[in-house]
N, CA, C, O and the ligand as a Tripos MOL2 file, in Angstrom:
@<TRIPOS>MOLECULE
protein
  309   307    78     0     0
PROTEIN
NO_CHARGES

@<TRIPOS>ATOM
      1 N         -12.2520  -13.6130  -34.3080 N.3       1 MET1
      2 CA        -11.3960  -14.0240  -33.3370 C.3       1 MET1
      3 C         -10.9510  -12.6840  -32.4050 C.2       1 MET1
      4 O         -10.5770  -11.6900  -33.0280 O.2       1 MET1
      5 N         -10.9750  -12.6420  -31.1750 N.am      2 THR2
      6 CA        -10.6750  -11.5800  -30.5110 C.3       2 THR2
      7 C          -9.2070  -11.2080  -30.2490 C.2       2 THR2
      8 O          -8.4340  -12.0910  -29.8760 O.2       2 THR2
      9 N          -8.7960   -9.9850  -30.4190 N.am      3 GLU3
     10 CA         -7.5020   -9.6070  -30.3160 C.3       3 GLU3
     11 C          -6.9800   -9.6940  -28.8920 C.2       3 GLU3
     12 O          -7.5600   -9.1450  -27.9550 O.2       3 GLU3
     13 N          -5.8940  -10.3850  -28.7660 N.am      4 THR4
     14 CA         -5.2450  -10.4570  -27.2360 C.3       4 THR4
     15 C          -4.0300   -9.7710  -27.1140 C.2       4 THR4
     16 O          -3.3550   -9.6400  -28.1350 O.2       4 THR4
     17 N          -3.6340   -9.3180  -26.0760 N.am      5 LEU5
     18 CA         -2.2300   -8.7350  -25.8140 C.3       5 LEU5
     19 C          -1.6790   -9.6520  -24.6420 C.2       5 LEU5
     20 O          -2.4160  -10.3210  -23.9180 O.2       5 LEU5
     21 N          -0.3340   -9.6060  -24.5430 N.am      6 PHE6
     22 CA          0.3390  -10.4090  -23.4490 C.3       6 PHE6
     23 C           0.4070   -9.3590  -22.3630 C.2       6 PHE6
     24 O           0.9390   -8.2790  -22.6190 O.2       6 PHE6
     25 N          -0.0900   -9.6020  -21.1840 N.am      7 CYS7
     26 CA         -0.0590   -8.8710  -19.9500 C.3       7 CYS7
     27 C           1.2930   -9.2050  -19.1680 C.2       7 CYS7
     28 O           1.5310  -10.3560  -18.8030 O.2       7 CYS7
     29 N           2.0580   -8.2740  -18.9570 N.am      8 TYR8
     30 CA          3.4070   -8.5590  -18.4090 C.3       8 TYR8
     31 C           3.2810   -8.6680  -16.9490 C.2       8 TYR8
     32 O           4.2780   -8.9580  -16.2870 O.2       8 TYR8
     33 N           2.0990   -8.4520  -16.3650 N.am      9 CYS9
     34 CA          1.8210   -8.5500  -14.9170 C.3       9 CYS9
     35 C           1.2880  -10.0780  -14.6270 C.2       9 CYS9
     36 O           1.8190  -10.7490  -13.7420 O.2       9 CYS9
     37 N           0.3340  -10.5290  -15.3310 N.am     10 CYS10
     38 CA         -0.3620  -11.6080  -14.9840 C.3      10 CYS10
     39 C           0.3440  -12.8190  -15.8390 C.2      10 CYS10
     40 O           0.1180  -14.0120  -15.6410 O.2      10 CYS10
     41 N           1.2900  -12.2630  -16.8830 N.am     11 ARG11
     42 CA          2.1250  -13.3510  -17.7700 C.3      11 ARG11
     43 C           1.2740  -14.1840  -18.6640 C.2      11 ARG11
     44 O           1.6570  -15.2890  -19.0500 O.2      11 ARG11
     45 N           0.0440  -13.6340  -19.0230 N.am     12 VAL12
     46 CA         -1.0130  -14.2580  -19.7680 C.3      12 VAL12
     47 C          -1.5220  -13.1850  -20.7890 C.2      12 VAL12
     48 O          -1.2600  -11.9840  -20.7320 O.2      12 VAL12
     49 N          -2.3450  -13.8530  -21.7970 N.am     13 HIS13
     50 CA         -2.8160  -13.1690  -22.6300 C.3      13 HIS13
     51 C          -4.3980  -12.8080  -22.3660 C.2      13 HIS13
     52 O          -5.2800  -13.6460  -22.1770 O.2      13 HIS13
     53 N          -4.5860  -11.2430  -22.3960 N.am     14 HIS14
     54 CA         -6.0020  -10.9740  -22.1630 C.3      14 HIS14
     55 C          -6.5510  -10.1290  -23.5770 C.2      14 HIS14
     56 O          -5.8400   -9.6880  -24.4810 O.2      14 HIS14
     57 N          -7.7720  -10.0690  -23.4780 N.am     15 GLU15
     58 CA         -8.3870   -9.2490  -24.6170 C.3      15 GLU15
     59 C          -7.8840   -7.7220  -24.5130 C.2      15 GLU15
     60 O          -7.6440   -7.1200  -23.4660 O.2      15 GLU15
     61 N          -7.7810   -7.2390  -25.7950 N.am     16 LYS16
     62 CA         -7.0860   -6.1370  -25.8400 C.3      16 LYS16
     63 C          -7.9210   -4.7820  -25.2430 C.2      16 LYS16
     64 O          -7.4210   -3.7320  -24.8390 O.2      16 LYS16
     65 N          -9.3410   -5.1460  -25.3190 N.am     17 THR17
     66 CA         -9.9640   -4.2380  -24.5960 C.3      17 THR17
     67 C          -9.7840   -3.9580  -23.1190 C.2      17 THR17
     68 O         -10.1050   -2.8830  -22.6130 O.2      17 THR17
     69 N          -9.2570   -4.9710  -22.4490 N.am     18 LEU18
     70 CA         -8.9630   -4.8870  -21.1450 C.3      18 LEU18
     71 C          -7.5260   -4.3220  -20.8560 C.2      18 LEU18
     72 O          -7.0840   -4.1440  -19.7220 O.2      18 LEU18
     73 N          -6.9090   -4.0850  -21.9250 N.am     19 MET19
     74 CA         -5.3430   -3.6500  -21.6220 C.3      19 MET19
     75 C          -5.1940   -2.4160  -21.7540 C.2      19 MET19
     76 O          -5.8260   -1.7840  -22.6010 O.2      19 MET19
     77 N          -4.2750   -1.8310  -20.8850 N.am     20 ARG20
     78 CA         -3.7240   -0.4170  -20.9580 C.3      20 ARG20
     79 C          -2.1860   -0.5590  -21.0760 C.2      20 ARG20
     80 O          -1.5180   -1.5070  -20.6640 O.2      20 ARG20
     81 N          -1.7250    0.5990  -21.7390 N.am     21 LEU21
     82 CA         -0.3570    0.8280  -21.7390 C.3      21 LEU21
     83 C           0.1720    1.3110  -20.4470 C.2      21 LEU21
     84 O          -0.2670    2.3750  -20.0110 O.2      21 LEU21
     85 N           1.0750    0.6440  -19.7740 N.am     22 PHE22
     86 CA          1.4470    0.9760  -18.4340 C.3      22 PHE22
     87 C           2.8270    1.5390  -18.3580 C.2      22 PHE22
     88 O           3.6120    0.7040  -18.8080 O.2      22 PHE22
     89 N           3.3060    2.4000  -18.0480 N.am     23 PRO23
     90 CA          4.7420    2.9760  -17.8700 C.3      23 PRO23
     91 C           5.4150    2.1880  -17.0260 C.2      23 PRO23
     92 O           4.7980    1.9630  -15.9860 O.2      23 PRO23
     93 N           6.5600    1.6480  -17.1230 N.am     24 THR24
     94 CA          7.4650    0.8640  -16.3460 C.3      24 THR24
     95 C           9.0140    1.4470  -16.4890 C.2      24 THR24
     96 O           9.3760    2.2900  -17.3100 O.2      24 THR24
     97 N           9.6920    0.9100  -15.6710 N.am     25 ARG25
     98 CA         11.1000    1.5310  -15.8500 C.3      25 ARG25
     99 C          11.7960    1.1160  -17.1890 C.2      25 ARG25
    100 O          12.7440    1.7410  -17.6640 O.2      25 ARG25
    101 N          11.2220   -0.0280  -17.7650 N.am     26 GLN26
    102 CA         11.6810   -0.6670  -19.0390 C.3      26 GLN26
    103 C          11.0010   -0.0410  -20.0140 C.2      26 GLN26
    104 O          11.1990   -0.4890  -21.1440 O.2      26 GLN26
    105 N          10.2450    0.8790  -19.9110 N.am     27 GLY27
    106 CA          9.2230    1.3100  -20.9200 C.3      27 GLY27
    107 C           7.9760    1.1110  -20.8470 C.2      27 GLY27
    108 O           7.5300    0.6660  -19.7900 O.2      27 GLY27
    109 N           7.2020    1.3530  -21.8100 N.am     28 HIS28
    110 CA          5.5620    1.1760  -21.7640 C.3      28 HIS28
    111 C           5.3520   -0.3610  -21.9670 C.2      28 HIS28
    112 O           5.9510   -0.9190  -22.8860 O.2      28 HIS28
    113 N           4.5710   -1.0210  -21.1870 N.am     29 ARG29
    114 CA          4.1850   -2.4010  -21.1880 C.3      29 ARG29
    115 C           2.7680   -2.3870  -21.0000 C.2      29 ARG29
    116 O           2.1720   -1.5100  -20.3760 O.2      29 ARG29
    117 N           2.1450   -3.5540  -21.6510 N.am     30 TRP30
    118 CA          0.7600   -3.8890  -21.6740 C.3      30 TRP30
    119 C           0.3860   -4.5920  -20.4490 C.2      30 TRP30
    120 O           0.9360   -5.6020  -20.0110 O.2      30 TRP30
    121 N          -0.5400   -4.0010  -19.9710 N.am     31 ARG31
    122 CA         -0.9450   -4.4460  -18.6900 C.3      31 ARG31
    123 C          -2.5670   -4.5320  -18.3970 C.2      31 ARG31
    124 O          -3.2590   -3.6380  -18.8850 O.2      31 ARG31
    125 N          -3.1590   -5.4990  -17.6760 N.am     32 CYS32
    126 CA         -4.6780   -5.4440  -17.7860 C.3      32 CYS32
    127 C          -5.2030   -4.4810  -16.5390 C.2      32 CYS32
    128 O          -4.7130   -4.2750  -15.4280 O.2      32 CYS32
    129 N          -6.2740   -4.0310  -17.1120 N.am     33 LEU33
    130 CA         -6.9720   -2.9800  -15.9630 C.3      33 LEU33
    131 C          -7.0710   -3.6630  -14.6550 C.2      33 LEU33
    132 O          -6.9280   -3.0110  -13.6210 O.2      33 LEU33
    133 N          -7.3260   -5.0350  -14.6290 N.am     34 ARG34
    134 CA         -7.5870   -5.6530  -13.2270 C.3      34 ARG34
    135 C          -6.2170   -5.5720  -12.3420 C.2      34 ARG34
    136 O          -6.1760   -5.2850  -11.1450 O.2      34 ARG34
    137 N          -5.3100   -5.8260  -13.0250 N.am     35 SER35
    138 CA         -4.0730   -5.9080  -12.3400 C.3      35 SER35
    139 C          -3.5680   -4.3650  -11.9590 C.2      35 SER35
    140 O          -2.8460   -4.1920  -10.9780 O.2      35 SER35
    141 N          -3.9450   -3.3920  -12.7000 N.am     36 ILE36
    142 CA         -3.4650   -2.1550  -12.2680 C.3      36 ILE36
    143 C          -4.4070   -1.5950  -11.2920 C.2      36 ILE36
    144 O          -4.0180   -0.7440  -10.4920 O.2      36 ILE36
    145 N          -5.5510   -1.9920  -11.3030 N.am     37 GLU37
    146 CA         -6.5710   -1.6140  -10.0750 C.3      37 GLU37
    147 C          -6.0370   -2.3250   -8.9000 C.2      37 GLU37
    148 O          -5.7330   -1.7430   -7.8590 O.2      37 GLU37
    149 N          -5.9300   -3.5560   -9.0810 N.am     38 ALA38
    150 CA         -5.4190   -4.3640   -7.8690 C.3      38 ALA38
    151 C          -4.1950   -3.5560   -7.1880 C.2      38 ALA38
    152 O          -4.2590   -3.1700   -6.0200 O.2      38 ALA38
    153 N          -3.0930   -3.3390   -8.0070 N.am     39 ALA39
    154 CA         -1.9350   -2.7610   -7.4430 C.3      39 ALA39
    155 C          -2.2980   -1.3070   -6.8770 C.2      39 ALA39
    156 O          -1.7790   -1.0280   -5.7960 O.2      39 ALA39
    157 N          -3.0610   -0.4210   -7.4270 N.am     40 SER40
    158 CA         -3.4850    0.6980   -6.6560 C.3      40 SER40
    159 C          -4.1890    0.6030   -5.4200 C.2      40 SER40
    160 O          -4.0730    1.4260   -4.5120 O.2      40 SER40
    161 N          -5.0250   -0.5520   -5.3860 N.am     41 ARG41
    162 CA         -5.7370   -0.7230   -4.2230 C.3      41 ARG41
    163 C          -4.8750   -1.3120   -3.0040 C.2      41 ARG41
    164 O          -5.1960   -1.1090   -1.8330 O.2      41 ARG41
    165 N          -3.9020   -1.9590   -3.3340 N.am     42 THR42
    166 CA         -2.7800   -2.5240   -2.3490 C.3      42 THR42
    167 C          -2.0370   -1.5120   -1.8720 C.2      42 THR42
    168 O          -1.7660   -1.5550   -0.6720 O.2      42 THR42
    169 N          -1.5760   -0.4620   -2.6200 N.am     43 ARG43
    170 CA         -0.8040    0.6410   -2.3600 C.3      43 ARG43
    171 C          -1.6920    1.4100   -1.3250 C.2      43 ARG43
    172 O          -1.2720    1.5690   -0.1790 O.2      43 ARG43
    173 N          -2.9200    1.8930   -1.7150 N.am     44 ARG44
    174 CA         -3.7330    2.3950   -0.8210 C.3      44 ARG44
    175 C          -3.8790    1.6590    0.7710 C.2      44 ARG44
    176 O          -3.8520    2.2850    1.8300 O.2      44 ARG44
    177 N          -4.0040    0.4990    0.6510 N.am     45 GLU45
    178 CA         -4.2010   -0.3030    1.8820 C.3      45 GLU45
    179 C          -2.8190   -0.0920    2.7380 C.2      45 GLU45
    180 O          -2.7490    0.1720    3.9380 O.2      45 GLU45
    181 N          -1.7930   -0.2660    1.8610 N.am     46 ARG46
    182 CA         -0.4320   -0.4140    2.7130 C.3      46 ARG46
    183 C          -0.1590    1.1270    3.2630 C.2      46 ARG46
    184 O           0.4180    1.3510    4.3270 O.2      46 ARG46
    185 N          -0.6910    2.2090    2.3250 N.am     47 ASP47
    186 CA         -0.6650    3.7390    2.9890 C.3      47 ASP47
    187 C          -1.4240    3.6910    4.4260 C.2      47 ASP47
    188 O          -0.9580    4.0820    5.4960 O.2      47 ASP47
    189 N          -2.5800    3.1750    4.2180 N.am     48 ASP48
    190 CA         -3.5380    3.2310    5.4280 C.3      48 ASP48
    191 C          -2.8730    2.4340    6.6320 C.2      48 ASP48
    192 O          -2.9920    2.8400    7.7880 O.2      48 ASP48
    193 N          -2.2530    1.4220    6.3500 N.am     49 PHE49
    194 CA         -1.7330    0.5110    7.3580 C.3      49 PHE49
    195 C          -0.5140    1.2270    7.9660 C.2      49 PHE49
    196 O          -0.2380    1.0010    9.1440 O.2      49 PHE49
    197 N           0.1970    2.0360    7.2740 N.am     50 GLY50
    198 CA          1.5570    2.7680    7.6840 C.3      50 GLY50
    199 C           0.9380    4.0350    8.4840 C.2      50 GLY50
    200 O           1.5540    4.4530    9.4640 O.2      50 GLY50
    201 N          -0.1200    4.5730    8.1300 N.am     51 ARG51
    202 CA         -0.7620    5.6930    8.8400 C.3      51 ARG51
    203 C          -1.1190    5.0410   10.2720 C.2      51 ARG51
    204 O          -0.6610    5.5310   11.3040 O.2      51 ARG51
    205 N          -1.8490    4.0610   10.2800 N.am     52 GLN52
    206 CA         -2.2730    3.4530   11.6560 C.3      52 GLN52
    207 C          -1.3380    3.0840   12.3620 C.2      52 GLN52
    208 O          -1.5010    3.2460   13.5710 O.2      52 GLN52
    209 N          -0.1160    2.5030   11.9250 N.am     53 GLN53
    210 CA          0.9700    2.0670   12.5400 C.3      53 GLN53
    211 C           1.7600    3.1970   13.3360 C.2      53 GLN53
    212 O           2.2120    3.0580   14.4720 O.2      53 GLN53
    213 N           1.8490    4.3520   12.5370 N.am     54 SER54
    214 CA          2.4220    5.5460   13.0930 C.3      54 SER54
    215 C           1.5650    6.1180   14.2200 C.2      54 SER54
    216 O           2.1220    6.7200   15.1390 O.2      54 SER54
    217 N           0.2480    5.9630   14.1980 N.am     55 GLU55
    218 CA         -0.5350    6.5470   15.1970 C.3      55 GLU55
    219 C          -0.3890    5.8330   16.3840 C.2      55 GLU55
    220 O          -0.3670    6.3250   17.5130 O.2      55 GLU55
    221 N          -0.2760    4.4730   16.0460 N.am     56 ILE56
    222 CA         -0.2300    3.4310   17.3380 C.3      56 ILE56
    223 C           1.0610    3.7450   18.1450 C.2      56 ILE56
    224 O           1.0990    3.7030   19.3750 O.2      56 ILE56
    225 N           2.1790    4.0820   17.3020 N.am     57 ASN57
    226 CA          3.4810    4.4330   17.7740 C.3      57 ASN57
    227 C           3.4830    5.6310   18.6050 C.2      57 ASN57
    228 O           4.0980    5.6860   19.6700 O.2      57 ASN57
    229 N           2.8100    6.5730   18.1310 N.am     58 ARG58
    230 CA          2.6770    7.8360   18.7600 C.3      58 ARG58
    231 C           1.8650    7.8540   20.1680 C.2      58 ARG58
    232 O           2.1440    8.5460   21.1470 O.2      58 ARG58
    233 N           0.8040    6.9370   20.0410 N.am     59 GLU59
    234 CA          0.0030    6.7740   21.1130 C.3      59 GLU59
    235 C           0.9060    6.1640   22.3280 C.2      59 GLU59
    236 O           0.9550    6.6540   23.4570 O.2      59 GLU59
    237 N           1.5160    5.1590   21.9490 N.am     60 SER60
    238 CA          2.1340    4.2490   22.8910 C.3      60 SER60
    239 C           3.4800    5.0520   23.5160 C.2      60 SER60
    240 O           3.8940    4.8550   24.6580 O.2      60 SER60
    241 N           3.9870    5.8380   22.7170 N.am     61 ALA61
    242 CA          5.1140    6.7020   23.1580 C.3      61 ALA61
    243 C           4.4750    7.7790   24.2260 C.2      61 ALA61
    244 O           5.1160    8.0450   25.2430 O.2      61 ALA61
    245 N           3.3050    8.3410   23.9950 N.am     62 ARG62
    246 CA          2.5880    9.2350   24.7320 C.3      62 ARG62
    247 C           2.5130    8.6980   26.2160 C.2      62 ARG62
    248 O           2.9300    9.2530   27.2330 O.2      62 ARG62
    249 N           1.8220    7.3750   26.0740 N.am     63 ARG63
    250 CA          1.4520    6.5650   27.2750 C.3      63 ARG63
    251 C           2.7570    6.3610   28.0490 C.2      63 ARG63
    252 O           2.8290    6.6000   29.2540 O.2      63 ARG63
    253 N           3.7830    5.9110   27.3230 N.am     64 ALA64
    254 CA          4.9710    5.6830   28.0750 C.3      64 ALA64
    255 C           5.4160    7.0750   28.8550 C.2      64 ALA64
    256 O           5.6290    7.0660   30.0680 O.2      64 ALA64
    257 N           5.5210    8.1280   28.1470 N.am     65 ALA65
    258 CA          5.7610    9.4050   28.6310 C.3      65 ALA65
    259 C           4.9430    9.7050   29.9050 C.2      65 ALA65
    260 O           5.5020   10.1390   30.9120 O.2      65 ALA65
    261 N           3.7430    9.4930   29.8570 N.am     66 GLU66
    262 CA          2.7530    9.6370   30.8470 C.3      66 GLU66
    263 C           2.9480    8.7230   32.0270 C.2      66 GLU66
    264 O           2.7180    9.1750   33.1490 O.2      66 GLU66
    265 N           3.3260    7.5560   31.8890 N.am     67 ASN67
    266 CA          3.5540    6.5760   32.8600 C.3      67 ASN67
    267 C           4.7450    6.9000   33.7330 C.2      67 ASN67
    268 O           4.7600    6.6950   34.9470 O.2      67 ASN67
    269 N           5.9310    7.5150   32.9090 N.am     68 SER68
    270 CA          6.9930    7.7660   33.7420 C.3      68 SER68
    271 C           6.8520    9.1080   34.5020 C.2      68 SER68
    272 O           7.4550    9.3760   35.5410 O.2      68 SER68
    273 N           5.8890   10.0050   33.7860 N.am     69 HIS69
    274 CA          5.6220   11.2480   34.6080 C.3      69 HIS69
    275 C           4.8160   11.1010   35.9740 C.2      69 HIS69
    276 O           4.9360   11.8540   36.9400 O.2      69 HIS69
    277 N           3.9330    9.9460   35.8790 N.am     70 HIS70
    278 CA          3.1530    9.5090   37.0820 C.3      70 HIS70
    279 C           4.1440    8.8920   38.0120 C.2      70 HIS70
    280 O           4.0910    9.1960   39.2040 O.2      70 HIS70
    281 N           5.0720    8.0260   37.5620 N.am     71 LEU71
    282 CA          6.0070    7.4100   38.3810 C.3      71 LEU71
    283 C           6.9110    8.5960   38.9900 C.2      71 LEU71
    284 O           7.2680    8.4470   40.1590 O.2      71 LEU71
    285 N           7.2300    9.5140   38.4500 N.am     72 ARG72
    286 CA          7.9940   10.5110   39.2460 C.3      72 ARG72
    287 C           7.3140   11.3140   40.3430 C.2      72 ARG72
    288 O           7.7950   11.6460   41.4260 O.2      72 ARG72
    289 N           5.9430   11.5960   39.7930 N.am     73 GLN73
    290 CA          4.9120   12.0930   40.8790 C.3      73 GLN73
    291 C           4.9060   11.2640   42.1250 C.2      73 GLN73
    292 O           5.2120   11.7390   43.2180 O.2      73 GLN73
    293 N           4.5050    9.8530   41.9200 N.am     74 VAL74
    294 CA          4.4880    9.0990   43.1370 C.3      74 VAL74
    295 C           5.8630    9.1030   44.0910 C.2      74 VAL74
    296 O           5.8330    9.0310   45.3200 O.2      74 VAL74
    297 N           6.8350    9.1830   43.4390 N.am     75 GLN75
    298 CA          8.2490    9.1040   44.1020 C.3      75 GLN75
    299 C           8.2270   10.3270   45.0130 C.2      75 GLN75
    300 O           8.6460   10.2970   46.1700 O.2      75 GLN75
    301 N           7.7550   11.3210   44.4680 N.am     76 HIS76
    302 CA          7.8890   12.6980   45.2010 C.3      76 HIS76
    303 C           6.9030   12.6270   46.4160 C.2      76 HIS76
    304 O           7.1790   13.2960   47.4110 O.2      76 HIS76
    305 N           5.9190   11.9600   46.4010 N.am     77 LEU77
    306 CA          5.0770   12.0600   47.7160 C.3      77 LEU77
    307 C           5.6010   11.2100   48.9720 C.2      77 LEU77
    308 O           4.9870   11.2410   50.0380 O.2      77 LEU77
    309 ZN         -3.2310   -9.2200  -16.4360 Zn       78 ZN78
@<TRIPOS>BOND
     1     1     2 1
     2     2     3 1
     3     3     4 2
     4     3     5 am
     5     5     6 1
     6     6     7 1
     7     7     8 2
     8     7     9 am
     9     9    10 1
    10    10    11 1
    11    11    12 2
    12    11    13 am
    13    13    14 1
    14    14    15 1
    15    15    16 2
    16    15    17 am
    17    17    18 1
    18    18    19 1
    19    19    20 2
    20    19    21 am
    21    21    22 1
    22    22    23 1
    23    23    24 2
    24    23    25 am
    25    25    26 1
    26    26    27 1
    27    27    28 2
    28    27    29 am
    29    29    30 1
    30    30    31 1
    31    31    32 2
    32    31    33 am
    33    33    34 1
    34    34    35 1
    35    35    36 2
    36    35    37 am
    37    37    38 1
    38    38    39 1
    39    39    40 2
    40    39    41 am
    41    41    42 1
    42    42    43 1
    43    43    44 2
    44    43    45 am
    45    45    46 1
    46    46    47 1
    47    47    48 2
    48    47    49 am
    49    49    50 1
    50    50    51 1
    51    51    52 2
    52    51    53 am
    53    53    54 1
    54    54    55 1
    55    55    56 2
    56    55    57 am
    57    57    58 1
    58    58    59 1
    59    59    60 2
    60    59    61 am
    61    61    62 1
    62    62    63 1
    63    63    64 2
    64    63    65 am
    65    65    66 1
    66    66    67 1
    67    67    68 2
    68    67    69 am
    69    69    70 1
    70    70    71 1
    71    71    72 2
    72    71    73 am
    73    73    74 1
    74    74    75 1
    75    75    76 2
    76    75    77 am
    77    77    78 1
    78    78    79 1
    79    79    80 2
    80    79    81 am
    81    81    82 1
    82    82    83 1
    83    83    84 2
    84    83    85 am
    85    85    86 1
    86    86    87 1
    87    87    88 2
    88    87    89 am
    89    89    90 1
    90    90    91 1
    91    91    92 2
    92    91    93 am
    93    93    94 1
    94    94    95 1
    95    95    96 2
    96    95    97 am
    97    97    98 1
    98    98    99 1
    99    99   100 2
   100    99   101 am
   101   101   102 1
   102   102   103 1
   103   103   104 2
   104   103   105 am
   105   105   106 1
   106   106   107 1
   107   107   108 2
   108   107   109 am
   109   109   110 1
   110   110   111 1
   111   111   112 2
   112   111   113 am
   113   113   114 1
   114   114   115 1
   115   115   116 2
   116   115   117 am
   117   117   118 1
   118   118   119 1
   119   119   120 2
   120   119   121 am
   121   121   122 1
   122   122   123 1
   123   123   124 2
   124   123   125 am
   125   125   126 1
   126   126   127 1
   127   127   128 2
   128   127   129 am
   129   129   130 1
   130   130   131 1
   131   131   132 2
   132   131   133 am
   133   133   134 1
   134   134   135 1
   135   135   136 2
   136   135   137 am
   137   137   138 1
   138   138   139 1
   139   139   140 2
   140   139   141 am
   141   141   142 1
   142   142   143 1
   143   143   144 2
   144   143   145 am
   145   145   146 1
   146   146   147 1
   147   147   148 2
   148   147   149 am
   149   149   150 1
   150   150   151 1
   151   151   152 2
   152   151   153 am
   153   153   154 1
   154   154   155 1
   155   155   156 2
   156   155   157 am
   157   157   158 1
   158   158   159 1
   159   159   160 2
   160   159   161 am
   161   161   162 1
   162   162   163 1
   163   163   164 2
   164   163   165 am
   165   165   166 1
   166   166   167 1
   167   167   168 2
   168   167   169 am
   169   169   170 1
   170   170   171 1
   171   171   172 2
   172   171   173 am
   173   173   174 1
   174   174   175 1
   175   175   176 2
   176   175   177 am
   177   177   178 1
   178   178   179 1
   179   179   180 2
   180   179   181 am
   181   181   182 1
   182   182   183 1
   183   183   184 2
   184   183   185 am
   185   185   186 1
   186   186   187 1
   187   187   188 2
   188   187   189 am
   189   189   190 1
   190   190   191 1
   191   191   192 2
   192   191   193 am
   193   193   194 1
   194   194   195 1
   195   195   196 2
   196   195   197 am
   197   197   198 1
   198   198   199 1
   199   199   200 2
   200   199   201 am
   201   201   202 1
   202   202   203 1
   203   203   204 2
   204   203   205 am
   205   205   206 1
   206   206   207 1
   207   207   208 2
   208   207   209 am
   209   209   210 1
   210   210   211 1
   211   211   212 2
   212   211   213 am
   213   213   214 1
   214   214   215 1
   215   215   216 2
   216   215   217 am
   217   217   218 1
   218   218   219 1
   219   219   220 2
   220   219   221 am
   221   221   222 1
   222   222   223 1
   223   223   224 2
   224   223   225 am
   225   225   226 1
   226   226   227 1
   227   227   228 2
   228   227   229 am
   229   229   230 1
   230   230   231 1
   231   231   232 2
   232   231   233 am
   233   233   234 1
   234   234   235 1
   235   235   236 2
   236   235   237 am
   237   237   238 1
   238   238   239 1
   239   239   240 2
   240   239   241 am
   241   241   242 1
   242   242   243 1
   243   243   244 2
   244   243   245 am
   245   245   246 1
   246   246   247 1
   247   247   248 2
   248   247   249 am
   249   249   250 1
   250   250   251 1
   251   251   252 2
   252   251   253 am
   253   253   254 1
   254   254   255 1
   255   255   256 2
   256   255   257 am
   257   257   258 1
   258   258   259 1
   259   259   260 2
   260   259   261 am
   261   261   262 1
   262   262   263 1
   263   263   264 2
   264   263   265 am
   265   265   266 1
   266   266   267 1
   267   267   268 2
   268   267   269 am
   269   269   270 1
   270   270   271 1
   271   271   272 2
   272   271   273 am
   273   273   274 1
   274   274   275 1
   275   275   276 2
   276   275   277 am
   277   277   278 1
   278   278   279 1
   279   279   280 2
   280   279   281 am
   281   281   282 1
   282   282   283 1
   283   283   284 2
   284   283   285 am
   285   285   286 1
   286   286   287 1
   287   287   288 2
   288   287   289 am
   289   289   290 1
   290   290   291 1
   291   291   292 2
   292   291   293 am
   293   293   294 1
   294   294   295 1
   295   295   296 2
   296   295   297 am
   297   297   298 1
   298   298   299 1
   299   299   300 2
   300   299   301 am
   301   301   302 1
   302   302   303 1
   303   303   304 2
   304   303   305 am
   305   305   306 1
   306   306   307 1
   307   307   308 2
@<TRIPOS>SUBSTRUCTURE
     1 MET1         2 RESIDUE 1 A MET
     2 THR2         6 RESIDUE 1 A THR
     3 GLU3        10 RESIDUE 1 A GLU
     4 THR4        14 RESIDUE 1 A THR
     5 LEU5        18 RESIDUE 1 A LEU
     6 PHE6        22 RESIDUE 1 A PHE
     7 CYS7        26 RESIDUE 1 A CYS
     8 TYR8        30 RESIDUE 1 A TYR
     9 CYS9        34 RESIDUE 1 A CYS
    10 CYS10       38 RESIDUE 1 A CYS
    11 ARG11       42 RESIDUE 1 A ARG
    12 VAL12       46 RESIDUE 1 A VAL
    13 HIS13       50 RESIDUE 1 A HIS
    14 HIS14       54 RESIDUE 1 A HIS
    15 GLU15       58 RESIDUE 1 A GLU
    16 LYS16       62 RESIDUE 1 A LYS
    17 THR17       66 RESIDUE 1 A THR
    18 LEU18       70 RESIDUE 1 A LEU
    19 MET19       74 RESIDUE 1 A MET
    20 ARG20       78 RESIDUE 1 A ARG
    21 LEU21       82 RESIDUE 1 A LEU
    22 PHE22       86 RESIDUE 1 A PHE
    23 PRO23       90 RESIDUE 1 A PRO
    24 THR24       94 RESIDUE 1 A THR
    25 ARG25       98 RESIDUE 1 A ARG
    26 GLN26      102 RESIDUE 1 A GLN
    27 GLY27      106 RESIDUE 1 A GLY
    28 HIS28      110 RESIDUE 1 A HIS
    29 ARG29      114 RESIDUE 1 A ARG
    30 TRP30      118 RESIDUE 1 A TRP
    31 ARG31      122 RESIDUE 1 A ARG
    32 CYS32      126 RESIDUE 1 A CYS
    33 LEU33      130 RESIDUE 1 A LEU
    34 ARG34      134 RESIDUE 1 A ARG
    35 SER35      138 RESIDUE 1 A SER
    36 ILE36      142 RESIDUE 1 A ILE
    37 GLU37      146 RESIDUE 1 A GLU
    38 ALA38      150 RESIDUE 1 A ALA
    39 ALA39      154 RESIDUE 1 A ALA
    40 SER40      158 RESIDUE 1 A SER
    41 ARG41      162 RESIDUE 1 A ARG
    42 THR42      166 RESIDUE 1 A THR
    43 ARG43      170 RESIDUE 1 A ARG
    44 ARG44      174 RESIDUE 1 A ARG
    45 GLU45      178 RESIDUE 1 A GLU
    46 ARG46      182 RESIDUE 1 A ARG
    47 ASP47      186 RESIDUE 1 A ASP
    48 ASP48      190 RESIDUE 1 A ASP
    49 PHE49      194 RESIDUE 1 A PHE
    50 GLY50      198 RESIDUE 1 A GLY
    51 ARG51      202 RESIDUE 1 A ARG
    52 GLN52      206 RESIDUE 1 A GLN
    53 GLN53      210 RESIDUE 1 A GLN
    54 SER54      214 RESIDUE 1 A SER
    55 GLU55      218 RESIDUE 1 A GLU
    56 ILE56      222 RESIDUE 1 A ILE
    57 ASN57      226 RESIDUE 1 A ASN
    58 ARG58      230 RESIDUE 1 A ARG
    59 GLU59      234 RESIDUE 1 A GLU
    60 SER60      238 RESIDUE 1 A SER
    61 ALA61      242 RESIDUE 1 A ALA
    62 ARG62      246 RESIDUE 1 A ARG
    63 ARG63      250 RESIDUE 1 A ARG
    64 ALA64      254 RESIDUE 1 A ALA
    65 ALA65      258 RESIDUE 1 A ALA
    66 GLU66      262 RESIDUE 1 A GLU
    67 ASN67      266 RESIDUE 1 A ASN
    68 SER68      270 RESIDUE 1 A SER
    69 HIS69      274 RESIDUE 1 A HIS
    70 HIS70      278 RESIDUE 1 A HIS
    71 LEU71      282 RESIDUE 1 A LEU
    72 ARG72      286 RESIDUE 1 A ARG
    73 GLN73      290 RESIDUE 1 A GLN
    74 VAL74      294 RESIDUE 1 A VAL
    75 GLN75      298 RESIDUE 1 A GLN
    76 HIS76      302 RESIDUE 1 A HIS
    77 LEU77      306 RESIDUE 1 A LEU
    78 ZN78       309 GROUP 0 **** ****
């Protein structure tokens, strides 16, 4: 019989070989490698998304500044 441990992330038992002790605020908990990898991937994607979003914001702020500059130039003519 294979040894299993309760995964606090999936709330099911997995084979012990797939499990890693994971530090949480409540102490160390058993968690499967798959859920750890999934979580770190999600975090990376979130970081990428945040970076893209701030670039978009910067770009649109720049365009808005440019537009108002053009408007001022047009009004001077
Ligand atoms: Zn799991």
